[in-house]
C-alpha positions as CSV (number, residue, x, y, z in Angstrom):
1,M,71.0,-19.8,168.1
2,F,68.8,-16.7,167.9
3,H,66.3,-15.9,170.6
4,V,62.9,-14.3,169.6
5,L,60.4,-12.9,172.1
6,V,56.7,-12.7,171.0
7,A,55.4,-10.0,173.4
8,D,51.8,-9.8,172.2
9,S,49.0,-12.2,171.0
10,I,50.1,-13.3,167.5
11,S,48.8,-16.1,165.4
12,S,50.8,-19.3,166.1
13,E,50.3,-20.5,162.5
14,G,51.8,-17.2,161.3
15,L,54.9,-17.8,163.4
16,T,55.6,-21.1,161.6
17,P,58.8,-19.8,159.8
18,L,60.4,-19.0,163.2
19,L,59.0,-22.0,165.0
20,E,60.4,-24.4,162.4
21,A,63.8,-22.7,162.0
22,E,66.5,-24.8,163.6
23,N,68.6,-21.8,164.7
24,V,65.7,-19.9,166.4
25,K,64.3,-20.3,169.9
26,V,60.9,-18.6,170.3
27,Y,59.6,-17.4,173.7
28,R,56.0,-16.2,174.3
29,K,55.6,-13.6,177.0
30,D,52.0,-14.9,177.8
31,R,53.4,-18.4,178.6
32,E,54.5,-18.7,182.2
33,E,56.7,-21.7,181.5
34,D,58.8,-19.7,179.0
35,N,61.8,-18.4,180.9
36,Y,64.2,-16.1,179.1
37,N,66.9,-13.7,179.8
38,P,66.1,-10.2,178.3
39,E,69.7,-9.7,177.5
40,D,69.6,-12.7,175.2
41,I,66.7,-11.5,173.0
42,D,67.7,-10.9,169.4
43,A,64.3,-10.1,168.0
44,L,61.0,-8.8,169.4
45,L,57.6,-9.4,167.8
46,V,54.7,-7.1,168.8
47,R,51.3,-6.0,167.8
48,S,49.8,-2.8,169.3
49,A,49.6,-3.7,173.0
50,T,53.4,-3.5,173.8
51,Q,54.9,-0.1,173.9
52,V,58.4,-0.4,172.5
53,D,60.0,2.7,174.2
54,D,63.5,3.6,175.1
55,A,63.1,1.8,178.5
56,L,62.1,-1.5,176.9
57,L,64.9,-1.2,174.3
58,S,67.4,-0.6,177.1
59,S,66.4,-3.8,178.8
60,L,66.9,-5.8,175.6
61,S,70.6,-5.0,175.2
62,N,71.2,-7.6,172.5
63,L,68.1,-6.7,170.4
64,Q,68.7,-6.5,166.6
65,V,65.2,-6.2,165.2
66,V,61.6,-5.2,166.2
67,A,58.7,-6.5,164.1
68,R,55.2,-5.1,164.2
69,A,52.7,-7.7,163.0
70,G,50.6,-5.1,161.3
71,V,50.9,-1.8,159.4
72,G,51.0,1.0,162.0
73,V,54.1,1.5,164.2
74,D,52.7,4.2,166.5
75,N,53.6,2.0,169.5
76,I,57.3,1.8,168.5
77,D,59.8,4.6,169.2
78,I,61.5,4.6,165.8
79,T,64.0,7.3,166.8
80,A,65.1,5.4,169.9
81,A,65.4,2.1,167.9
82,T,67.4,3.8,165.2
83,K,69.8,5.3,167.7
84,R,70.4,1.9,169.1
85,G,70.9,0.3,165.6
86,V,67.7,-1.7,166.0
87,V,65.9,-2.4,162.7
88,V,62.1,-1.9,162.8
89,I,60.0,-3.8,160.3
90,N,56.2,-4.1,159.7
91,A,53.7,-6.0,157.5
92,P,52.4,-3.3,155.1
93,D,50.4,-5.7,152.8
94,G,48.9,-8.2,155.2
95,N,45.6,-6.5,156.0
96,T,44.8,-4.9,152.6
97,I,42.0,-7.3,151.6
98,S,40.7,-7.4,155.2
99,T,40.4,-3.6,155.4
100,A,38.9,-3.4,151.9
101,E,36.3,-6.0,152.6
102,H,35.4,-4.4,156.0
103,T,35.0,-1.0,154.3
104,F,32.7,-2.5,151.7
105,A,30.7,-4.3,154.4
106,M,30.3,-1.0,156.2
107,I,29.1,0.7,153.0
108,S,26.5,-2.0,152.4
109,S,25.3,-2.0,156.0
110,L,25.1,1.7,156.1
111,V,22.9,2.3,153.0
112,R,20.6,-0.7,153.9
113,H,20.4,0.2,157.7
114,I,21.3,-3.4,158.5
115,P,22.6,-2.9,162.1
116,Q,19.6,-0.8,163.0
117,A,17.2,-3.3,161.5
118,N,18.9,-6.1,163.2
119,M,18.4,-4.4,166.6
120,N,14.8,-3.6,165.8
121,V,13.9,-7.3,165.1
122,K,15.9,-8.5,168.2
123,G,13.9,-6.0,170.2
124,A,10.7,-7.8,169.2
125,Q,9.7,-5.2,166.6
126,W,9.1,-5.4,162.9
127,S,9.4,-1.9,161.5
128,R,9.9,-2.6,157.8
129,K,8.9,0.9,156.6
130,K,11.4,2.5,158.9
131,F,14.4,0.9,157.2
132,I,13.9,1.5,153.5
133,G,17.4,1.6,152.1
134,T,19.4,2.7,149.1
135,E,20.8,0.6,146.3
136,L,24.5,0.7,145.4
137,F,23.7,0.0,141.7
138,G,24.3,3.0,139.6
139,K,25.5,5.2,142.5
140,T,28.8,7.1,142.5
141,L,31.4,6.0,145.1
142,G,34.1,8.6,145.9
143,I,37.4,7.2,147.1
144,V,39.8,9.7,148.8
145,G,43.3,8.2,148.8
146,F,43.9,5.5,146.2
147,G,46.6,3.2,147.5
148,R,46.4,-0.6,147.8
149,I,43.2,-0.5,149.9
150,G,41.5,2.1,147.7
151,G,42.3,0.0,144.6
152,E,40.7,-3.1,146.1
153,I,37.6,-1.2,147.1
154,A,37.3,0.1,143.5
155,K,37.3,-3.5,142.2
156,R,34.5,-4.4,144.5
157,A,32.5,-1.3,143.7
158,K,32.8,-2.1,140.0
159,A,31.2,-5.5,140.7
160,F,28.2,-3.7,142.1
161,Q,28.1,-1.6,138.9
162,M,28.9,1.6,140.7
163,K,30.7,4.6,139.1
164,V,34.0,5.2,140.9
165,V,35.6,8.7,141.2
166,V,38.9,9.1,142.9
167,Y,40.9,11.9,144.5
168,D,44.5,11.2,144.9
169,P,47.0,14.0,144.0
170,F,49.5,11.3,142.9
171,L,47.2,9.0,140.9
172,T,48.6,8.8,137.3
173,D,46.3,8.5,134.3
174,T,47.8,5.1,133.5
175,R,46.8,3.6,136.9
176,A,43.4,5.2,136.8
177,E,42.7,3.8,133.4
178,K,44.0,0.4,134.4
179,L,41.5,0.2,137.3
180,S,38.7,1.9,135.4
181,V,38.2,4.8,137.7
182,I,37.9,8.5,137.1
183,S,40.5,10.8,138.7
184,L,39.1,14.1,139.8
185,P,40.1,17.0,142.1
186,L,38.7,16.7,145.6
187,D,36.0,19.4,145.1
188,E,34.7,17.4,142.1
189,V,34.6,14.2,144.0
190,M,32.8,15.9,146.8
191,K,30.2,17.2,144.4
192,Q,29.6,14.0,142.5
193,A,29.8,11.2,145.1
194,D,26.8,9.6,146.7
195,I,29.1,7.7,149.1
196,I,32.6,8.8,150.1
197,T,35.2,6.5,151.8
198,V,38.6,7.8,152.9
199,H,41.8,5.9,152.7
200,T,44.6,8.4,153.3
201,P,47.3,8.5,156.0
202,L,46.6,10.9,158.9
203,T,48.9,13.8,158.3
204,K,48.8,17.6,158.9
205,E,47.2,17.9,155.4
206,T,44.6,15.2,155.9
207,K,43.6,15.9,159.5
208,G,40.1,17.4,159.3
209,L,40.1,16.9,155.5
210,F,36.3,16.8,155.8
211,N,35.2,19.6,158.1
212,K,32.5,22.0,159.0
213,E,33.3,24.3,156.1
214,N,33.5,21.8,153.2
215,I,31.0,19.1,154.2
216,P,28.1,21.4,153.0
217,Q,29.7,21.2,149.6
218,L,28.9,17.5,149.5
219,K,25.8,16.2,147.9
220,K,22.8,16.5,150.2
221,G,22.1,13.0,151.5
222,V,25.7,11.8,151.1
223,Y,27.1,8.8,153.1
224,L,30.6,9.1,154.7
225,V,32.8,6.1,155.6
226,N,36.1,6.1,157.6
227,C,37.9,2.8,158.0
228,A,41.4,4.5,157.7
229,R,42.5,6.8,160.5
230,G,40.5,8.7,163.1
231,G,40.6,12.5,162.5
232,I,40.4,12.6,158.7
233,I,36.7,13.4,159.1
234,D,36.2,16.0,161.8
235,E,33.8,14.3,164.3
236,E,32.1,17.4,165.6
237,A,31.5,18.7,162.0
238,L,30.2,15.3,161.0
239,L,27.8,15.2,164.0
240,H,26.5,18.7,163.1
241,H,25.8,17.8,159.5
242,L,24.2,14.6,160.5
243,N,21.8,16.6,162.7
244,T,21.0,19.0,159.9
245,G,20.3,16.1,157.6
246,H,22.9,17.1,155.0
247,V,24.8,13.9,155.7
248,A,22.4,10.9,155.5
249,G,24.6,8.6,157.5
250,A,28.2,7.6,158.5
251,A,30.1,4.4,159.0
252,L,33.1,4.6,161.3
253,D,35.6,2.0,162.3
254,V,38.2,4.5,163.6
255,F,38.0,7.5,165.9
256,E,40.0,10.5,167.0
257,V,40.2,9.0,170.5
258,E,39.8,5.2,170.9
259,P,37.7,4.0,172.5
260,P,35.5,7.0,171.3
261,T,34.5,9.7,173.8
262,N,32.1,11.4,171.4
263,H,29.0,9.6,172.6
264,D,26.5,11.7,170.7
265,L,28.1,10.7,167.5
266,V,28.4,7.0,168.3
267,Q,24.8,6.9,169.5
268,H,23.4,8.8,166.5
269,E,20.6,6.8,164.8
270,H,22.2,7.3,161.4
271,V,25.7,6.2,162.4
272,I,27.1,2.6,162.5
273,V,30.3,1.9,164.3
274,T,32.8,-0.9,164.8
275,P,35.8,-1.0,167.2
276,H,38.7,-0.7,164.7
277,L,38.1,-4.0,163.0
278,G,39.6,-3.3,159.6
279,A,42.5,-5.8,160.1
280,S,40.6,-8.1,162.4
281,T,40.2,-11.3,160.3
282,K,41.8,-14.7,160.8
283,E,43.4,-14.4,157.4
284,A,44.8,-10.9,158.1
285,Q,46.2,-11.9,161.4
286,Y,47.9,-14.9,159.9
287,N,49.2,-12.9,156.9
288,V,50.9,-10.2,159.0
289,A,52.4,-12.7,161.5
290,F,53.7,-14.9,158.6
291,Q,55.1,-11.9,156.8
292,V,57.0,-10.5,159.8
293,S,58.2,-14.0,160.8
294,K,59.7,-14.5,157.4
295,D,61.4,-11.1,157.4
296,V,62.7,-11.5,161.0
297,L,64.2,-14.9,160.1
298,A,65.7,-13.4,156.9
299,Y,67.2,-10.5,158.8
300,L,68.7,-12.6,161.5
301,N,70.3,-14.9,158.9
302,G,72.0,-11.9,157.3
303,Q,69.6,-11.4,154.3
304,S,68.0,-8.1,153.3
305,V,64.3,-7.4,153.8
306,N,62.1,-4.9,152.0
307,T,60.0,-3.9,155.0
308,S,62.6,-2.1,157.0
309,I,61.2,1.2,158.2
310,N,64.2,2.9,159.7
311,L,67.5,1.7,158.3
312,P,68.8,1.4,154.7
313,T,70.5,-1.9,153.8
314,I,74.0,-0.5,153.3
315,P,77.1,-0.9,155.4
316,K,77.3,1.5,158.4
317,E,80.6,3.0,157.3
318,I,79.2,4.0,153.9
319,Y,76.0,5.3,155.5
320,K,78.0,7.5,157.8
321,K,79.8,9.1,154.8
322,I,76.6,9.8,152.7
323,Q,74.3,10.5,155.7
324,P,74.1,14.3,155.0
325,F,73.1,13.7,151.4
326,Y,70.8,10.9,152.4
327,Q,68.9,13.3,154.7
328,L,69.0,16.0,151.9
329,G,67.5,13.5,149.5
330,K,64.5,12.9,151.7
331,T,64.1,16.7,152.0
332,L,64.2,17.2,148.3
333,G,61.6,14.6,147.8
334,S,59.4,16.2,150.3
335,I,59.8,19.7,148.7
336,L,58.7,18.3,145.3
337,S,55.8,16.3,146.9
338,Q,54.4,19.4,148.6
339,S,54.9,21.6,145.6
340,A,53.2,19.2,143.1
341,K,49.5,19.6,143.0
342,T,49.0,17.3,140.0
343,P,50.1,13.7,139.4
344,I,53.8,13.0,138.9
345,E,54.8,10.2,136.5
346,E,58.6,10.3,136.5
347,I,61.3,11.4,138.9
348,T,64.9,11.8,137.8
349,A,67.9,12.4,140.2
350,T,71.1,13.8,138.7
351,Y,74.4,13.8,140.7
352,A,77.6,15.8,140.0
353,G,80.8,16.4,141.9
354,V,82.5,14.2,144.5
355,I,79.2,12.6,145.4
356,T,79.4,10.6,142.2
357,E,82.3,8.6,143.7
358,W,79.9,7.0,146.1
359,E,76.9,4.7,145.8
360,T,74.1,7.0,144.9
361,S,71.2,4.5,144.5
362,I,70.4,4.7,148.2
363,L,70.2,8.5,147.8
364,T,67.8,8.2,144.9
365,K,65.6,5.9,146.9
366,S,65.7,8.4,149.8
367,I,64.4,11.0,147.4
368,I,61.5,8.7,146.3
369,A,60.7,7.9,149.9
370,G,60.7,11.6,150.8
371,F,58.3,12.2,147.9
372,L,55.9,9.4,148.9
373,R,56.1,9.4,152.7
374,N,53.1,11.5,153.5
375,R,51.1,10.7,150.4
376,V,50.4,7.0,150.7
377,D,48.4,4.8,153.1
378,T,51.3,2.7,154.3
379,T,54.8,3.2,155.8
380,V,57.3,4.1,153.1
381,N,61.1,4.0,153.3
382,E,64.2,3.7,151.3
383,V,63.8,-0.1,151.1
384,N,60.2,-0.3,149.7
385,A,60.0,3.1,148.0
386,A,60.7,1.6,144.6
387,T,57.9,-0.9,144.9
388,I,55.4,1.7,146.1
389,A,56.4,4.1,143.3
390,K,55.8,1.4,140.7
391,E,52.4,0.6,142.2
392,R,51.6,4.3,141.9
393,G,52.7,4.4,138.2
394,I,55.7,6.5,139.0
395,S,59.0,5.7,137.2
396,Y,62.4,6.9,138.5
397,G,66.0,6.9,137.5
398,E,69.3,8.5,138.2
399,K,72.2,10.0,136.2
400,H,75.7,11.3,136.8
401,Q,77.1,14.4,135.0
402,T,80.3,16.4,135.1
403,D,78.8,19.9,135.5
404,S,78.4,20.6,139.2
405,Y,77.4,24.3,138.7
406,G,80.5,25.5,140.6
407,Y,79.8,23.4,143.7
408,S,81.9,20.5,145.0
409,N,78.7,18.4,144.9
410,I,75.2,18.8,143.6
411,I,71.9,16.9,143.6
412,Q,69.3,17.8,141.1
413,V,65.8,16.3,141.2
414,E,63.3,16.7,138.4
415,A,59.7,15.6,138.7
416,Q,57.6,15.4,135.6
417,G,53.9,14.8,135.0
418,K,51.2,15.4,132.4
419,D,50.9,19.1,133.4
420,V,53.9,19.7,135.5
421,N,57.7,19.9,135.4
422,L,59.5,20.7,138.7
423,V,63.2,21.0,139.2
424,V,65.1,21.5,142.5
425,R,68.9,21.6,142.9
426,A,70.7,21.4,146.2
427,T,74.2,21.0,147.7
428,F,75.7,20.3,151.1
429,I,78.5,22.6,152.3
430,E,80.6,21.5,155.3
431,G,80.0,24.0,158.1
432,F,76.8,25.5,156.5
433,G,74.7,22.4,155.9
434,A,72.2,21.7,153.2
435,R,71.3,24.6,150.8
436,I,68.7,24.8,148.0
437,V,70.4,26.7,145.2
438,H,67.9,26.4,142.4
439,M,64.1,26.0,142.1
440,N,62.1,25.7,138.8
441,G,64.4,27.9,136.7
442,F,65.4,30.4,139.4
443,D,68.7,30.5,141.3
444,I,68.2,31.0,145.0
445,D,69.9,30.1,148.2
446,F,68.2,29.0,151.4
447,A,68.3,26.3,154.1
448,P,65.6,23.7,153.5
449,S,64.2,23.3,157.0
450,G,61.3,24.4,159.3
451,H,58.2,26.3,158.3
452,L,58.6,27.7,154.8
453,L,56.4,29.6,152.3
454,Y,57.3,29.3,148.6
455,V,55.8,32.3,146.6
456,Q,55.8,32.7,142.8
457,H,55.2,36.3,141.8
458,T,55.9,39.2,139.4
459,D,59.0,41.2,140.2
460,R,57.3,44.6,140.8
461,P,57.7,47.2,143.6
462,G,55.4,46.8,146.5
463,V,54.8,43.0,146.4
464,I,57.0,42.3,149.4
465,G,55.5,45.3,151.2
466,Q,52.0,43.9,150.7
467,L,53.1,40.5,152.0
468,G,54.6,42.2,155.0
469,L,51.4,44.0,155.8
470,I,49.5,40.7,155.8
471,F,52.0,39.0,158.1
472,G,52.0,42.1,160.4
473,K,48.3,42.1,160.6
474,H,48.3,38.5,161.7
475,E,51.3,39.0,164.1
476,T,53.4,36.5,162.1
477,N,57.1,37.2,162.1
478,I,59.2,36.4,159.0
479,A,62.5,34.8,160.1
480,T,64.3,34.9,156.8
481,M,63.6,35.8,153.2
482,H,65.3,34.8,150.0
483,V,64.4,35.9,146.5
484,G,65.3,34.9,142.9
485,R,64.4,36.3,139.5
486,M,65.3,35.8,135.9
487,L,64.7,39.3,134.5
488,Q,63.9,42.6,136.1
489,G,60.1,43.1,136.1
490,G,59.6,39.4,135.1
491,K,58.7,36.3,136.9
492,A,60.3,35.8,140.4
493,I,60.2,33.6,143.4
494,M,60.7,34.1,147.1
495,M,61.2,31.7,150.0
496,L,60.2,32.9,153.5
497,S,60.8,31.0,156.7
498,F,58.8,31.4,160.0
499,D,59.1,30.5,163.6
500,Q,55.7,28.7,163.6
501,P,53.4,27.0,161.2
502,L,51.3,29.2,158.9
503,E,47.5,29.3,159.1
504,K,45.6,28.7,155.8
505,V,43.8,32.0,156.2
506,L,47.1,33.8,155.5
507,I,47.5,32.0,152.2
508,D,44.0,32.9,151.2
509,E,44.8,36.6,151.8
510,I,48.2,36.4,150.0
511,L,46.7,35.0,146.9
512,L,44.4,38.1,146.6
513,I,47.6,40.1,145.8
514,P,47.4,40.6,142.0
515,D,51.1,40.0,141.4
516,I,51.3,36.7,143.3
517,S,50.4,33.6,141.2
518,S,50.9,30.9,143.9
519,A,51.8,30.5,147.5
520,I,52.7,27.0,148.9
521,I,53.4,26.0,152.5
522,L,56.4,23.7,152.9
523,E,56.9,21.9,156.2
524,L,60.4,20.4,156.3
């Protein structure tokens, strides 16, 4: 008999798989009559109210799995759970339709001033001329971040006969054509769109994606919508450009701090707001509860699940053996992801040396997960990476070869797209750790960790000196430097590491050096 504790308010209908299972006893924390021993609990179901921290995990000594009935897992200490061997799962698909519909409702309400007009009439007024709106027909909708939710929004926009332009650095031509959208660089979406809605994860790259500097590049009179994550649109910058009139209006379901503390923005006459309701429908609440209930039951009964966030579904003894390469795979995927500025359509992992004697499929999935992790609007891991890659139009494969380039083991990852071909080769040396030994045709040797700068340049005297002057001026210390070249005076690369993250202003200055063709920040 398995004991399951439901710690937060979760749809009873959605819990049906667990409630009807003969080998499961379900306890609800909000029912006083449910007496349970914490040490007997095998599975814990939560939403966002319960903080699953190390202290709670310690009290549930027999816990096997934690399930979040929703997408975000911010309230779960993944590291602590992993150390204790507790599997964490979520429901990544359950609220897709709910969020897409809420976003489109916000768009419609925003351009027709429905909330303001509603309050006007309820206030015993009838100010028809004050609320003249804008039609969606024929307008251009810009979607920034084109995952599951972005795709559903595009379908609805097409029904309103809108033109849809999309920015997503990993949107393939095949998927764009399938959904009848136009894939453009971000600056072009900003120039063309009458309405922009954001659907990216909140990462270092997307925080403040729309800010005081680039909002003026948007069409005058643009509408901005955020039902994704607070912070993607800089709130102070948005307020400033609402006050100048450059932004005609904004619809916000999420905020940098929730409940919001920026009262001037919330109270602005051209802003409509909701209290993070994207997933708040009866159907979505049922879907996420039903999905995690099925997965918890499957896991407890010894079956694999595809929504595990933290643990691959392989035996622990095998995982222990390949763990260094497993981590290296995620790092290689991340390097390629950060280096690629155009869509990738195919990723191939090639293995050589002693590593080919083990099961390498989990390593390939770790590479795909590392590539996708900070680029999609849902949690991605080694279990669901293949599914998400397929949705994004990215194919992948793996090969074994005999040539290990003189190393006892080697992993090579190649990422190909319409206008890009990237190759990274790495090894793991006992006592020295992971090393990158080849990048895009250049032999090199550096440790893939920390704050890095990948520079492509011409091998001429003075280039390194000019870089040093820029870093000196900004009081930025170079920790290490590694270089690689093919021919003297030809193309070359260098990889520099730093003790702290680099500011974008540094990159802008570096790119003014004539012999430097590109400079890419890598955070590993």
